[in-house]
Residue frames as qw, qx, qy, qz and C-alpha x, y, z in Angstrom:
[[0.511, -0.649, -0.542, 0.155, 67.50, 193.46, 166.07],
 [0.370, -0.189, -0.145, 0.898, 69.23, 196.78, 166.20],
 [0.134, 0.843, 0.456, -0.250, 67.00, 199.78, 166.57],
 [0.118, 0.897, -0.126, -0.407, 67.44, 202.39, 163.94],
 [0.371, -0.310, 0.736, 0.474, 69.02, 200.08, 161.41],
 [0.637, 0.223, -0.008, 0.738, 69.87, 201.25, 158.81],
 [0.240, -0.733, -0.202, 0.603, 70.98, 204.75, 160.01],
 [0.471, 0.712, 0.282, 0.437, 70.79, 207.64, 157.50],
 [0.398, -0.679, -0.023, 0.616, 73.20, 210.59, 157.74],
 [0.462, 0.876, 0.084, 0.109, 74.27, 213.53, 155.54],
 [0.675, -0.353, 0.180, 0.622, 78.00, 214.21, 154.70],
 [0.326, 0.939, 0.004, -0.111, 79.38, 217.37, 153.00],
 [0.813, 0.041, 0.149, 0.561, 82.61, 217.03, 150.99],
 [0.064, -0.933, 0.081, 0.344, 84.94, 220.07, 150.90],
 [0.770, 0.563, -0.029, 0.299, 87.13, 220.64, 147.83],
 [0.667, -0.458, -0.007, 0.588, 90.75, 221.26, 148.73],
 [0.008, 0.826, -0.167, -0.539, 92.86, 224.26, 147.64],
 [0.694, 0.682, -0.181, -0.146, 94.14, 224.53, 144.07],
 [0.818, -0.295, 0.379, 0.316, 96.98, 222.17, 143.24],
 [0.109, 0.758, -0.433, -0.475, 99.84, 223.41, 141.09],
 [0.152, -0.269, 0.903, 0.299, 100.58, 219.88, 139.79],
 [0.346, 0.351, 0.868, -0.068, 97.00, 218.73, 139.20],
 [0.333, 0.784, 0.218, -0.477, 95.74, 221.83, 137.41],
 [0.625, 0.177, 0.544, 0.531, 96.31, 222.42, 133.67],
 [0.178, 0.705, -0.078, -0.682, 96.73, 225.07, 130.96],
 [0.583, 0.285, 0.681, 0.338, 95.78, 224.43, 127.34],
 [0.140, 0.572, -0.172, -0.790, 95.87, 226.56, 124.20],
 [0.487, 0.323, 0.771, 0.254, 93.86, 225.95, 121.04],
 [0.916, 0.349, -0.138, 0.143, 94.92, 226.36, 118.31],
 [0.756, -0.464, 0.113, 0.448, 98.64, 225.78, 118.99],
 [0.438, -0.038, 0.334, 0.834, 99.72, 228.02, 116.06],
 [0.218, 0.864, 0.397, -0.221, 98.46, 231.42, 115.00],
 [0.518, 0.526, 0.166, 0.654, 99.54, 234.28, 112.65],
 [0.239, -0.207, -0.241, 0.918, 100.80, 237.72, 113.78],
 [0.057, -0.655, -0.579, -0.483, 97.93, 240.14, 114.04],
 [0.082, -0.329, 0.263, -0.903, 96.36, 242.98, 115.89],
 [0.455, -0.016, 0.615, -0.644, 93.84, 240.59, 117.44],
 [0.745, 0.250, -0.233, -0.572, 92.18, 238.92, 114.46],
 [0.779, 0.155, -0.607, 0.023, 94.22, 235.75, 114.85],
 [0.349, -0.572, 0.518, -0.532, 94.18, 234.37, 118.45],
 [0.486, -0.008, -0.871, 0.071, 94.38, 231.26, 120.49],
 [0.637, -0.584, -0.081, -0.497, 91.89, 230.40, 123.27],
 [0.226, 0.331, -0.789, 0.465, 93.53, 229.52, 126.61],
 [0.755, -0.444, -0.283, -0.392, 91.63, 227.19, 128.93],
 [0.069, 0.421, -0.740, 0.520, 92.75, 226.77, 132.51],
 [0.767, -0.360, -0.463, -0.261, 91.36, 223.89, 134.53],
 [0.113, -0.563, 0.583, -0.575, 91.89, 224.17, 138.26],
 [0.829, -0.240, -0.486, -0.134, 91.88, 221.02, 140.41],
 [0.500, -0.738, 0.378, -0.251, 92.79, 220.18, 143.97],
 [0.116, -0.535, 0.837, 0.013, 95.26, 217.56, 145.11],
 [0.575, 0.096, 0.794, -0.170, 92.67, 214.74, 144.73],
 [0.168, 0.095, 0.743, 0.641, 91.87, 215.81, 141.17],
 [0.107, 0.714, 0.678, -0.135, 88.54, 217.43, 141.95],
 [0.268, 0.545, 0.254, 0.753, 87.71, 220.55, 140.03],
 [0.255, -0.412, -0.414, 0.771, 87.76, 223.83, 141.94],
 [0.094, 0.768, 0.515, 0.368, 84.92, 226.30, 141.41],
 [0.234, -0.958, -0.165, -0.014, 85.19, 230.05, 142.06],
 [0.671, -0.386, 0.158, 0.613, 88.98, 230.36, 141.66],
 [0.255, 0.917, -0.097, -0.292, 90.53, 233.48, 140.01],
 [0.829, 0.057, 0.335, 0.445, 93.02, 233.03, 137.19],
 [0.096, 0.906, -0.193, -0.363, 95.62, 235.41, 135.76],
 [0.886, 0.334, 0.205, 0.248, 97.44, 234.61, 132.49],
 [0.109, -0.840, 0.359, 0.391, 100.90, 235.65, 131.28],
 [0.891, 0.400, 0.154, 0.154, 103.04, 234.86, 128.21],
 [0.575, -0.403, 0.309, 0.642, 106.70, 235.10, 127.19],
 [0.439, 0.342, 0.499, 0.665, 107.91, 237.22, 124.28],
 [0.011, 0.361, 0.099, -0.927, 106.84, 240.68, 123.05],
 [0.270, 0.021, -0.484, -0.832, 103.93, 242.08, 121.08],
 [0.174, -0.288, -0.941, 0.043, 101.45, 240.04, 123.07],
 [0.427, -0.266, 0.035, -0.864, 97.84, 240.98, 123.81],
 [0.188, -0.124, -0.953, 0.201, 96.32, 238.82, 126.55],
 [0.521, -0.405, -0.201, -0.724, 92.61, 238.76, 127.25],
 [0.042, -0.190, 0.840, -0.507, 92.28, 237.70, 130.85],
 [0.217, -0.412, -0.882, -0.069, 89.36, 235.47, 132.06],
 [0.235, -0.455, -0.098, -0.853, 86.35, 237.62, 132.82],
 [0.756, -0.460, -0.008, -0.465, 85.05, 235.34, 135.57],
 [0.373, -0.481, 0.773, -0.180, 86.28, 232.86, 138.14],
 [0.106, 0.127, -0.959, -0.230, 86.35, 229.11, 137.36],
 [0.671, -0.122, -0.218, -0.698, 82.98, 227.49, 136.65],
 [0.873, -0.252, 0.263, -0.324, 81.47, 224.25, 137.92],
 [0.949, 0.263, -0.079, 0.154, 84.00, 222.35, 135.78],
 [0.636, -0.586, 0.117, 0.488, 86.84, 224.29, 137.32],
 [0.589, 0.295, 0.387, 0.645, 87.54, 226.09, 134.06],
 [0.031, 0.858, 0.106, -0.501, 88.31, 229.66, 133.13],
 [0.696, 0.395, 0.386, 0.459, 89.14, 230.88, 129.60],
 [0.079, -0.808, 0.103, 0.575, 91.15, 233.72, 128.12],
 [0.761, 0.600, 0.189, 0.158, 92.88, 234.47, 124.83],
 [0.457, -0.558, 0.330, 0.609, 96.30, 235.45, 123.34],
 [0.658, 0.709, 0.157, 0.201, 97.18, 237.26, 120.13],
 [0.515, -0.588, 0.226, 0.581, 100.57, 238.73, 119.13],
 [0.472, 0.862, -0.084, -0.166, 102.06, 240.98, 116.44],
 [0.014, 0.730, -0.682, -0.043, 105.52, 239.50, 116.97],
 [0.884, 0.150, -0.416, -0.148, 106.40, 236.04, 115.62],
 [0.115, 0.478, -0.786, 0.376, 107.94, 233.47, 117.87],
 [0.554, -0.268, -0.788, 0.018, 107.14, 230.74, 120.38],
 [0.339, -0.539, 0.186, -0.748, 105.01, 231.94, 123.29],
 [0.409, -0.116, -0.861, 0.279, 104.93, 230.12, 126.62],
 [0.417, -0.546, -0.159, -0.709, 101.70, 230.71, 128.52],
 [0.281, -0.035, -0.804, 0.523, 101.49, 230.45, 132.30],
 [0.449, -0.615, -0.366, -0.535, 98.64, 230.76, 134.80],
 [0.118, 0.126, -0.679, 0.714, 98.48, 231.85, 138.49],
 [0.449, -0.532, -0.659, -0.283, 95.43, 230.79, 140.55],
 [0.497, -0.797, -0.344, 0.008, 94.09, 232.89, 143.38],
 [0.034, 0.955, -0.214, 0.205, 97.15, 235.14, 143.20],
 [0.411, -0.698, 0.579, -0.095, 99.55, 232.62, 144.73],
 [0.765, -0.066, 0.637, 0.066, 99.48, 229.21, 143.04],
 [0.309, 0.604, -0.521, -0.518, 101.43, 228.99, 139.77],
 [0.944, 0.177, 0.189, -0.206, 100.28, 226.04, 137.72],
 [0.557, -0.420, 0.613, 0.372, 103.20, 223.78, 136.85],
 [0.572, 0.367, 0.636, 0.366, 101.95, 222.98, 133.38],
 [0.086, 0.578, -0.135, -0.800, 102.30, 225.63, 130.66],
 [0.703, 0.547, 0.455, 0.002, 100.99, 225.87, 127.11],
 [0.342, -0.354, 0.437, 0.753, 103.07, 226.67, 124.00],
 [0.517, 0.761, 0.356, -0.165, 101.80, 228.69, 121.04],
 [0.513, -0.061, 0.418, 0.748, 103.75, 229.31, 117.83],
 [0.296, 0.834, 0.171, -0.433, 103.16, 232.67, 116.21],
 [0.653, 0.083, 0.530, 0.535, 104.26, 232.18, 112.60],
 [0.014, -0.427, 0.185, 0.885, 105.06, 235.06, 110.23],
 [0.628, 0.605, 0.357, -0.334, 102.56, 235.91, 107.51],
 [0.738, 0.505, 0.268, 0.358, 103.30, 236.22, 103.80],
 [0.504, -0.148, 0.084, 0.847, 106.32, 238.41, 102.85],
 [0.126, 0.910, 0.384, -0.093, 105.39, 242.09, 102.56],
 [0.243, 0.950, -0.146, 0.128, 108.64, 244.02, 102.18],
 [0.755, 0.206, -0.333, 0.526, 112.38, 244.41, 102.71],
 [0.386, -0.917, 0.046, -0.091, 114.16, 245.92, 105.69],
 [0.472, 0.579, -0.522, 0.411, 117.84, 246.66, 106.38],
 [0.813, -0.520, -0.260, 0.023, 118.49, 244.65, 109.51],
 [0.671, -0.465, 0.098, 0.569, 122.22, 245.53, 109.72],
 [0.296, 0.947, -0.027, -0.117, 123.41, 248.82, 108.26],
 [0.794, 0.327, -0.121, 0.498, 126.77, 248.87, 106.39],
 [0.326, -0.941, 0.088, -0.003, 129.40, 250.66, 108.44],
 [0.584, -0.608, 0.416, 0.341, 133.11, 251.23, 109.05],
 [0.766, 0.553, 0.249, 0.213, 133.97, 251.93, 105.38],
 [0.294, -0.691, 0.362, 0.552, 137.37, 253.04, 104.10],
 [0.560, 0.669, -0.250, -0.420, 138.03, 253.68, 100.45],
 [0.626, 0.443, -0.626, -0.136, 138.85, 250.43, 98.61],
 [0.014, 0.208, -0.902, 0.378, 138.64, 248.34, 101.79],
 [0.371, -0.381, -0.823, -0.201, 135.94, 245.85, 102.72],
 [0.436, -0.635, -0.043, -0.636, 133.23, 247.33, 104.89],
 [0.009, -0.293, 0.813, -0.503, 133.92, 246.61, 108.54],
 [0.445, 0.237, 0.722, -0.474, 130.24, 245.84, 108.91],
 [0.039, -0.050, -0.775, -0.629, 128.59, 244.23, 105.89],
 [0.513, -0.052, 0.042, -0.856, 124.85, 244.85, 105.28],
 [0.070, 0.175, 0.980, -0.060, 122.14, 242.33, 106.14],
 [0.427, -0.021, -0.207, -0.880, 118.66, 242.58, 104.61],
 [0.254, 0.145, 0.908, -0.301, 115.56, 240.80, 105.85],
 [0.319, -0.253, -0.617, -0.674, 112.30, 239.86, 104.10],
 [0.082, 0.116, 0.714, -0.686, 109.50, 240.64, 106.55],
 [0.032, -0.600, -0.779, -0.180, 105.71, 240.40, 106.84],
 [0.060, -0.751, -0.260, -0.604, 103.42, 243.39, 107.44],
 [0.613, -0.781, -0.097, -0.071, 104.15, 243.29, 111.18],
 [0.051, 0.848, -0.506, 0.149, 107.94, 243.42, 110.74],
 [0.796, -0.323, 0.510, -0.046, 108.52, 239.71, 111.39],
 [0.075, 0.505, -0.760, -0.403, 111.19, 237.92, 109.33],
 [0.887, 0.206, -0.005, -0.413, 109.65, 235.40, 106.98],
 [0.513, -0.471, 0.711, 0.091, 111.68, 232.26, 107.59],
 [0.763, 0.307, 0.564, 0.072, 110.38, 230.48, 104.49],
 [0.443, 0.884, -0.015, -0.150, 111.72, 233.18, 102.13],
 [0.717, -0.205, 0.396, 0.536, 114.69, 232.56, 99.87],
 [0.440, 0.874, 0.206, 0.018, 114.21, 235.53, 97.53],
 [0.672, 0.157, 0.040, 0.723, 117.29, 237.01, 95.77],
 [0.162, -0.940, -0.161, 0.255, 118.31, 240.46, 97.05],
 [0.648, 0.417, 0.098, 0.630, 120.48, 242.81, 94.91],
 [0.333, -0.758, -0.124, 0.547, 122.54, 245.72, 96.16],
 [0.502, 0.609, 0.207, 0.578, 123.41, 248.82, 94.11],
 [0.342, -0.332, -0.193, 0.858, 125.03, 252.14, 94.79],
 [0.162, 0.781, 0.551, 0.246, 122.52, 254.99, 94.34],
 [0.088, -0.986, -0.003, -0.139, 124.32, 257.93, 95.91],
 [0.615, -0.633, 0.315, 0.350, 128.00, 258.95, 96.26],
 [0.370, 0.815, -0.359, -0.264, 130.99, 259.54, 94.03],
 [0.276, -0.459, 0.839, 0.091, 132.53, 256.05, 94.32],
 [0.647, 0.192, -0.603, -0.425, 132.08, 252.73, 92.71],
 [0.802, -0.301, 0.370, -0.358, 130.58, 249.68, 94.47],
 [0.443, 0.448, -0.770, -0.102, 132.75, 246.59, 94.20],
 [0.895, -0.276, 0.170, -0.305, 132.00, 242.99, 95.20],
 [0.294, -0.552, 0.773, 0.104, 134.76, 240.51, 95.96],
 [0.588, 0.143, 0.796, 0.021, 132.74, 237.67, 94.35],
 [0.038, -0.019, 0.601, 0.798, 131.74, 239.77, 91.32],
 [0.230, -0.518, -0.758, -0.325, 128.08, 239.30, 92.20],
 [0.125, -0.208, 0.270, -0.932, 125.84, 241.85, 93.81],
 [0.724, -0.240, -0.244, -0.599, 122.94, 239.48, 94.44],
 [0.004, -0.211, 0.901, -0.379, 122.51, 237.24, 97.53],
 [0.570, -0.327, -0.632, -0.411, 119.77, 234.69, 98.02],
 [0.478, -0.524, 0.331, -0.622, 118.00, 234.99, 101.34],
 [0.481, -0.003, -0.865, 0.143, 118.39, 232.11, 103.81],
 [0.279, -0.537, -0.723, 0.333, 115.54, 231.83, 106.29],
 [0.014, 0.915, 0.394, 0.085, 114.44, 235.24, 105.16],
 [0.319, -0.873, 0.159, 0.332, 117.77, 236.91, 105.57],
 [0.735, 0.590, -0.018, 0.334, 120.25, 238.02, 102.88],
 [0.552, -0.742, 0.155, 0.347, 123.73, 238.49, 104.30],
 [0.583, 0.786, -0.149, 0.143, 126.22, 240.33, 102.07],
 [0.734, -0.497, 0.239, 0.397, 129.96, 239.98, 102.19],
 [0.634, 0.024, 0.398, 0.662, 132.98, 241.30, 100.28],
 [0.243, 0.873, 0.333, 0.262, 131.53, 244.75, 99.49],
 [0.454, -0.430, -0.018, 0.780, 133.68, 247.83, 99.28],
 [0.320, 0.917, 0.237, -0.028, 133.60, 251.30, 97.71],
 [0.578, -0.307, 0.241, 0.717, 136.45, 252.88, 95.80],
 [0.221, 0.743, -0.086, -0.627, 137.17, 255.70, 93.40],
 [0.821, 0.548, 0.144, -0.067, 137.45, 255.29, 89.62],
 [0.574, -0.439, 0.376, 0.580, 141.09, 256.45, 89.44],
 [0.482, 0.572, 0.483, 0.456, 140.03, 258.30, 86.32],
 [0.214, 0.376, 0.059, 0.900, 140.24, 261.95, 85.26],
 [0.402, -0.635, -0.119, -0.649, 138.91, 264.30, 87.89],
 [0.205, 0.236, -0.797, 0.518, 140.20, 262.11, 90.74],
 [0.724, -0.394, -0.187, -0.535, 136.93, 260.58, 91.91],
 [0.076, 0.481, -0.778, 0.397, 138.19, 259.38, 95.19],
 [0.625, -0.261, -0.710, -0.192, 135.19, 257.39, 96.44],
 [0.279, -0.139, -0.645, 0.698, 135.07, 259.11, 99.82],
 [0.285, -0.082, 0.080, -0.952, 132.31, 260.90, 101.64],
 [0.576, 0.124, 0.549, -0.594, 128.62, 259.99, 102.00],
 [0.285, 0.115, -0.812, -0.496, 127.23, 257.05, 100.02],
 [0.672, 0.032, 0.399, -0.623, 123.86, 255.27, 100.02],
 [0.023, -0.073, 0.963, 0.259, 123.24, 251.63, 99.01],
 [0.674, 0.063, 0.031, -0.736, 119.91, 250.38, 97.72],
 [0.215, -0.081, 0.973, -0.021, 118.56, 246.85, 98.07],
 [0.630, 0.202, -0.162, -0.732, 115.93, 245.35, 95.80],
 [0.281, -0.006, 0.960, 0.005, 114.15, 242.03, 95.24],
 [0.209, -0.195, -0.682, -0.673, 111.50, 240.98, 92.70],
 [0.400, -0.576, -0.672, -0.238, 107.99, 241.90, 93.81],
 [0.473, -0.670, -0.381, 0.427, 109.14, 244.21, 96.65],
 [0.114, 0.975, -0.006, 0.190, 109.71, 247.96, 96.98],
 [0.672, 0.312, -0.347, 0.575, 113.43, 248.74, 97.12],
 [0.492, -0.858, -0.125, 0.078, 114.87, 250.12, 100.37],
 [0.402, 0.742, -0.321, 0.431, 117.93, 252.29, 101.02],
 [0.687, -0.227, -0.444, 0.529, 120.64, 252.01, 103.59],
 [0.267, -0.912, -0.112, 0.292, 121.42, 254.82, 105.94],
 [0.364, 0.883, -0.283, 0.090, 124.09, 257.27, 104.71],
 [0.926, -0.192, 0.033, 0.322, 127.42, 255.45, 104.72],
 [0.007, 0.943, -0.310, -0.122, 130.49, 257.66, 105.25],
 [0.927, 0.211, -0.035, 0.307, 133.54, 256.39, 103.41],
 [0.393, -0.833, 0.222, 0.320, 136.86, 257.51, 104.86],
 [0.494, 0.774, -0.390, -0.072, 139.95, 258.25, 102.75],
 [0.945, -0.192, 0.133, 0.227, 142.72, 255.76, 102.44],
 [0.180, -0.791, 0.438, 0.389, 146.40, 256.90, 102.27],
 [0.468, -0.178, 0.787, 0.361, 147.39, 253.89, 100.21],
 [0.424, 0.501, 0.720, 0.226, 144.53, 254.13, 97.75],
 [0.173, 0.937, 0.304, 0.004, 143.74, 257.84, 97.57],
 [0.159, -0.931, 0.218, 0.247, 146.76, 259.86, 98.46],
 [0.503, -0.377, 0.650, 0.427, 149.54, 257.61, 97.14],
 [0.565, 0.499, 0.614, 0.233, 147.59, 257.20, 93.94],
 [0.207, 0.972, 0.112, -0.024, 147.51, 260.96, 93.30],
 [0.329, -0.805, 0.413, 0.272, 151.17, 261.25, 94.16],
 [0.501, -0.247, 0.740, 0.375, 152.41, 258.44, 91.92],
 [0.588, 0.577, 0.564, 0.059, 150.01, 258.80, 89.04],
 [0.262, 0.961, -0.061, -0.072, 151.53, 262.12, 87.99],
 [0.699, 0.517, -0.323, 0.374, 155.20, 262.77, 87.27],
 [0.358, -0.825, 0.293, -0.325, 155.92, 263.78, 90.87],
 [0.824, -0.404, 0.397, 0.020, 157.18, 260.40, 92.09],
 [0.868, 0.377, 0.140, 0.293, 158.77, 259.52, 88.75],
 [0.329, 0.815, -0.209, 0.428, 160.87, 262.73, 88.72],
 [0.327, -0.764, 0.415, -0.371, 161.78, 262.77, 92.38],
 [0.977, -0.169, 0.123, 0.044, 162.80, 259.12, 92.38],
 [0.727, 0.440, -0.118, 0.514, 166.02, 260.47, 90.79],
 [0.566, -0.565, -0.246, 0.548, 168.33, 261.79, 93.49],
 [0.363, 0.026, 0.170, 0.916, 169.71, 264.55, 91.23],
 [0.138, -0.460, -0.404, -0.779, 166.25, 266.02, 90.85],
 [0.377, -0.573, -0.663, 0.301, 165.11, 266.04, 94.46],
 [0.145, -0.640, -0.246, 0.713, 163.57, 269.36, 95.21],
 [0.006, -0.209, 0.457, 0.864, 163.29, 270.23, 91.49],
 [0.353, 0.550, 0.733, -0.188, 159.55, 270.61, 90.84],
 [0.111, 0.391, -0.275, -0.871, 158.26, 272.10, 87.68],
 [0.424, 0.083, -0.613, -0.661, 155.45, 271.73, 85.14],
 [0.748, -0.220, -0.488, -0.393, 153.48, 268.57, 85.52],
 [0.558, -0.056, -0.688, 0.461, 155.55, 267.53, 88.56],
 [0.046, -0.079, 0.368, -0.925, 154.47, 270.66, 90.35],
 [0.603, -0.160, -0.250, -0.740, 150.86, 269.97, 89.41],
 [0.742, -0.131, -0.657, -0.013, 151.14, 266.41, 90.81],
 [0.362, -0.014, -0.604, 0.710, 152.64, 267.65, 94.02],
 [0.294, -0.121, 0.103, -0.942, 149.89, 270.24, 94.33],
 [0.727, -0.169, -0.469, -0.471, 147.32, 267.46, 93.86],
 [0.624, -0.048, -0.711, 0.320, 149.05, 265.48, 96.51],
 [0.106, 0.003, -0.490, 0.865, 148.96, 268.21, 99.10],
 [0.500, -0.126, -0.102, -0.851, 145.33, 269.04, 98.27],
 [0.728, -0.123, -0.627, -0.249, 144.43, 265.38, 98.65],
 [0.513, -0.125, -0.715, 0.458, 145.96, 264.80, 102.05],
 [0.094, -0.008, 0.309, -0.947, 144.39, 267.99, 103.36],
 [0.584, -0.077, -0.275, -0.760, 141.02, 267.26, 101.86],
 [0.730, -0.139, -0.659, -0.116, 141.01, 263.72, 103.20],
 [0.586, -0.740, 0.135, -0.302, 141.85, 264.92, 106.70],
 [0.939, 0.003, -0.195, 0.283, 145.18, 263.09, 106.65],
 [0.381, 0.375, -0.325, 0.780, 147.15, 266.05, 107.92],
 [0.534, -0.767, -0.331, -0.133, 146.52, 266.71, 111.60],
 [0.488, -0.848, 0.108, 0.178, 148.48, 269.14, 113.73],
 [0.141, 0.824, -0.512, -0.196, 151.18, 269.36, 111.09],
 [0.333, -0.319, 0.881, 0.103, 151.72, 265.58, 110.92],
 [0.554, 0.180, -0.589, -0.560, 150.78, 263.17, 108.14],
 [0.613, -0.088, 0.675, -0.400, 148.35, 260.47, 109.32],
 [0.377, 0.301, -0.744, -0.462, 148.40, 257.37, 107.08],
 [0.773, -0.080, 0.427, -0.462, 145.40, 255.01, 107.79]]
């Protein structure tokens, strides 16, 4: 008995603002290879309000951690499903964490993770140059060689053997272990116990000055180290010249102190030449490293 029963009316629902907790970021595939753009992951951002309703017409800006990244930003605002898509490629291996900001102010709480895995091994690279070398003493900094892909990323799956040789300089390369080959671990060959010394043979090859090491592995082009300066050692270089001749033998006898002649004089001359040539005489004083 009620007039106008039933009553018809029209209601318009309004979608709320983007919600940081209800919106989402997804990447597919979750793993790609380093590239200049040929290998990429598609990033899909779904924007929702607090009630879970999709938000149409929202702008989305993407970002990613790490270096070497190329991000293709969404070219349009979110569609009727609340979605906007972009892409990520990278030349640098590593784990990338992708974030999204909606309408310039709302950072979506969820992130997406993409693993950029190194390609097949392509070559060797000296990651740590040998340094701080003194004749017949272990290098202060031992060399480290990496096996890398074409984009310079270390190939973690590689365990190739890497061999070191001396290709330039007047010394002799010595290894404490007796071996000059190191198997890479996670794509990295770490050397230890290397030193350079003279031969202690005729001509007094002292093993000082500039030297260059070379690193090689089967199937790869060999690479050289930077020039490695080897400093003189008083104990190894100077004392050796002094004691190897008759100088020390003759002058060990008190009665003959100051009596130089013949071979003894030659030995003393070598001694003086050595300490001057090695830079061990400074301002008139003998410096003994």
